[in-house]
N, C-alpha and C positions, 0 to 999 in steps of 0.2 A: 895769237891762237895758241892752243896748246899742243901737246906731243900726238895726243888723240885725235885733233882736228887735222893737224898736219898730215898725220898718217891717212886718214879720210879723203882728204882732197887729193891725195896721191892716185886713187882709182878712179877710174872711167864712171859713167853712167851705166846701168842702174846702181851699181855696187856702191857707189858715193852716196845716192840718196838714201838707201837702205841702212847703211852705215850712220850716216847723218842723223836720221830719225832716230834711231835707236839711240844713239850717242845723247841726244838732247832729251828724250824721254829718261834714260837711266839716270842722266846729272841732272835732272830737275828735282831729283828727291833728296831732302836734307842728309848730308852725310856721305852722299855717294860721290866718289873719284874715279875719273878714268886716267888709266896709266898703260903706257906702253909696257908689257910683258912679255918674254918669248916672241918679241917682234911682231906682236899683235895688241889690239886693245884689250885690256882687262878692266873691271868695274869692281870696285870695292866698297865696302862699308866697313865693317870690321876686318873682315878676310875676302879673298875673291869671291865673288857671286855670280859672275857671268864672264863670257869674253866674244868677242866679234871676230870671227875668221873669214877672210874673203876667199872662194872657192876658185880652182882654176875655170870651172865652166862659167864663172861670172855671176856667182850667187853669193850670199853670204851666210854662213851657218853662225846662229848664236848658241852658244853652249853655256849650260849652267854646270859650275864646277861640283856642285853637290847635287845634281840632278836626280840621282838614284834616292836620295833622302826625300825628296820632293814627292806629294800625292799624285799630280799630273793626271788629275780626275778626267780633265779633258782630251788628255791621248795627243795634247800637242807635242810633247817630247819625245824623242826616241834614243836609246841606249847605244844602238848600233853596236852591240857587243862588248861597250866599255862597261865597267864596273862601277864609276861613281859618276860619270860625266854623262847628262843627257842633252841633245841638242834638237833645233829645229832649223831647217834652210830656207831662205827666203829670197826670190830671185827679183822681185821689185816691191816696192813701198806697199802697193795695193794688195801684197800676198799677207801682210801683216794683219793679223786677228786681234786687233789693239786689245779688244775688253778681255780676251782669253789669255793674251801675254800678260796684261796687268794683273790679272789673277795668280799666275805662274810667278812674276815678278815680287808681288808681294809676300807670296808664301817665302819666297827666295830669302827675301830680306828679312822677314819674321825668324826665320830658320837661322841665318845670320847673327841675329840679335840675341837669341835665346838659347842656341845648341852650340856650345864651343865646338870648334874645326879640330878634329884630332888628326894628325897624321900617323898612319900607320906605317910601325917600322917592321922591316922584313928582317928576320934573322938568317945570318949565314949558316948553311950546313957545315 
């Protein structure tokens, strides 16, 4: 097992099933790797694409690290006051709209491949 699957199997149902479903979906794409970063699973190709964050209420937040740059035509993702990250929360695997999620996922991978990620540096006053 990998670090990500070890992490996932440490959670009860239905969080485990949601994370396992998403983990298998994402790592099924060429070049996508899951790593534990900041104590949660992040999925990378060239840079961070998304992460899985189990919530205290028993759901799983799927966050796209460059969500503000995605078109999000379906309205699946919510910024929740954040400048770059957009996310969606799933309580059960049945809540996952696979076709819509795959559209967002493909766009996020395309963005990762074609537009270099740049970290904005903040100047000290």
